[in-house]
Residue, then its C-alpha position, 0 to 999 in steps of 0.5 A: m490466425n484471425k479467428a484464434l486471436s479473436v478467441i484468445n482476446l475474448v478469453v482473456v477479457l472475460l477472465l480478467t473480468t471474472v476474476y476481478f469483478y469482486q472489486f467492482v462490487y468493493t467500489v460499489v460498496g465503498a461509493v454507496c455505504r458510506r454512512k457514518r457507523p455509530s461510534y464504538t466505546a472502548k471498554k479499556q484503554h490499552s497500552f501501545a508503543a509506536l515503532i519507527c525505522a528511520r534511515n537518514e531521516s533528520p529532517v522530519i523525524g521531529e515533526l512525526v515524534q511531535s504529532l505522536k507526542e500530542q495524541h489525545y491519549p493517556k501519555e502513560l500507555f503510549d511510548i514512542y519508539v526510533l530506531a536510527d538504522n544505518c544513519t549517517d546523519d544526526t537522526a538519533d539526536a533529532a529523535r532524542r530531542a523531539g522526546a522519543l526512545v531511541y535505539e541504534r543499529n548498524d547492520k550493512t548485511r540485513v538491510g530493510k525495514g522488516f529486519a529493522m523492525d525485528f531488531l527494535i521489537r526485540h530490544i524493547k522486549a528485552d528492555r521493557g518485558e514481553d507484555a509491556y505493550d498490548a500492541f504496536f503501531v508502525f510508522d514511516a519517518d515522514n509521517i504526520v499522525d492525526p492527534e486521535f490516531v491512538a484513541e481510534m485505533n485502541k476502539t478497533y483493537d478493543q473490538g478483537y482485531e489483532a491487526a488493523t490498518s489506517y486511512r492514509n492520506s497525503k501531506n504533499f498532494a499538490s507538489n506535482w502530478i507524481s505525488a498527487d497520483y500517489s495520493i489518489w492511489f492510496l486514497r483509493e486503496a483506503r476508500f474502495m478496498n479496505y473500507p468495503r472489506m471491513l464492511l463486508g467481513n473480509g480481511c483487510a491488508v496493511s499498507g507500509t505505514g500507519f498500521m497496528v499489530s498486536n503483542l499477541l501476533i508478535k509473539e505467535n510469529n516470534g518477533w517480526p519474521f517478514h523480511l521481503l522487500t514488501e514485508d507489509i503485503q507478506f504480513s498481510v498474506n501471512c494473516a489471511i493464511a493463518g486466519h488473522k482478519i486485519g481490520y481497517c480504522d477509517n478515523a484513524v488518519v495518517y498523513d504521508e510524504q509521497p515522492t515527487s521525483f519520477a526516478q524515486s517513484w521508479k525505484q520505490r515501486l520497482r522495489w514493490s514489484k519485486g517484492f510482489y514477486q517474492v511474495d507469489a514465490h512463498y505464498l501463491l499455493p497456500l493462498a490458493r488453497g485457502a481460497v478453496r479450503n479455508k472455511g471462513r476466510r476463503m474470501t480474504c485468501y482469494d482477495m489477497l491471491m489476486t492482490v499479489i498474483p501478477c496478472m498484469l504479465l498476462t495482460i502485457a503478453v496478450f497486447a504484446a502478441n496483438l501488437f506482433v501480430a499487427i506488424s506481422a500482418l503488413t507481410m501478408p496477402h492483402y485479403m489476410m492483412g485486412l482481416v488480421l490487422h482489423t482484429a488486432l488493432r481493434y484489441l490494441l485500441f480497445s485496451v488503451v482506450n478502456y484502460y484510460v477511461g477506466m482508470f480516469a473514471y476510478g481516480a475521478l470517483t476517488v477524488a470526488c468521494e474523498w473531496k473534503h480530505i484532500r489538502a489542496t485547492n480544488w483546482e489541484k484536486i481536479k488537474y492532476l486527474w489526466s495524469y492518473p491512468i498514466f501513473g498507472a501505466t507506468y507499472i507496465p515497464i516497472t512490472i518488466a523491469a522487476l521481473s528481469r532484474g536479478k536483485v532489487e535493494w531498498s534505496h533511501i528516499e529523501h524526505h523533507s519537512s512539512a514547512e518546507l513542502a508548504k513553501e514548495e507548494i506556495r512557490 
């Protein structure tokens, strides 16, 4: 038993190290290759529309629309649309007062951002024409958008990218440890995932908000047919399989409001985890085939495969097996108990310490590299690093809960205005 346990532990460690080694390469590239690239001059200013699907977001929708109206881009080439989706407050009126073009939807059966997006796109095309816009931007109602966002995304679109994601920062990093660790998570994704992907010529992944999709892709997909709980990952995976490379625009910045309650965080990440399982069920085999057969996009398919495949379940299973063996060893003869306990406890200790140190280092590297871009004091940037590994570890029970839950639905997360957040941070 002791020898078999040692072999299993070693095989799992080597397997996971091998299949995720490419992410270590991404980290090195993201940390080293940060020289500012020559600014691309777009040959044409294209027409865009911002799409915002909002449910009971009256406290924040006006601020987002205002930040979009202040874009340094020709007004005649950029329109702002808000869909008040199943709202029971005055989101629609607040968006109209701010200057957005507003639609309303009341559908209690087809609930979710994917259905809302498809509704909004179809109505815009019906009212404005199939080719009224070259591309669309997708934002969440709680976002604030940098004034150069559209101009910078126009450069990316002009280089031939049919879809692109942006630099996702946070407007409430310092509210508490939950918002800070969320922020580090997304900064890490931008700095050490999408930026290296772009530099190495691989396809990137969109992340919920602040992304662009061309009218060509909308027409190819006959609207927005991505209705799983994680429609952003579903879209990214679909692009990888179909051969559409998603770009990344480092200079297009969107500020996102992160949850500050663990209960809200649990619900949101439970939906994400369940959504990943849904993506696995639909796309795992096509992704695996693409990683082997699709010349020119093998790495993108492999990257997306390793992003969605539930390898954490393997880690959890092996950890649980070692814990079970360690407890069971207490009933064994003394000479066997020592050997088995040594092997099992060594693996358990190695796993916990290695995970915490590794995640802490990853978080610290992210904060160090993105220091100037984090909206917080120097002390606030440092003091929440200790909890970053704990934040990551909470995905373990969330992953298990998502696997055991039969149905997970969208749940509303309350957002605040940036003025209210500033007051909270001062207190």
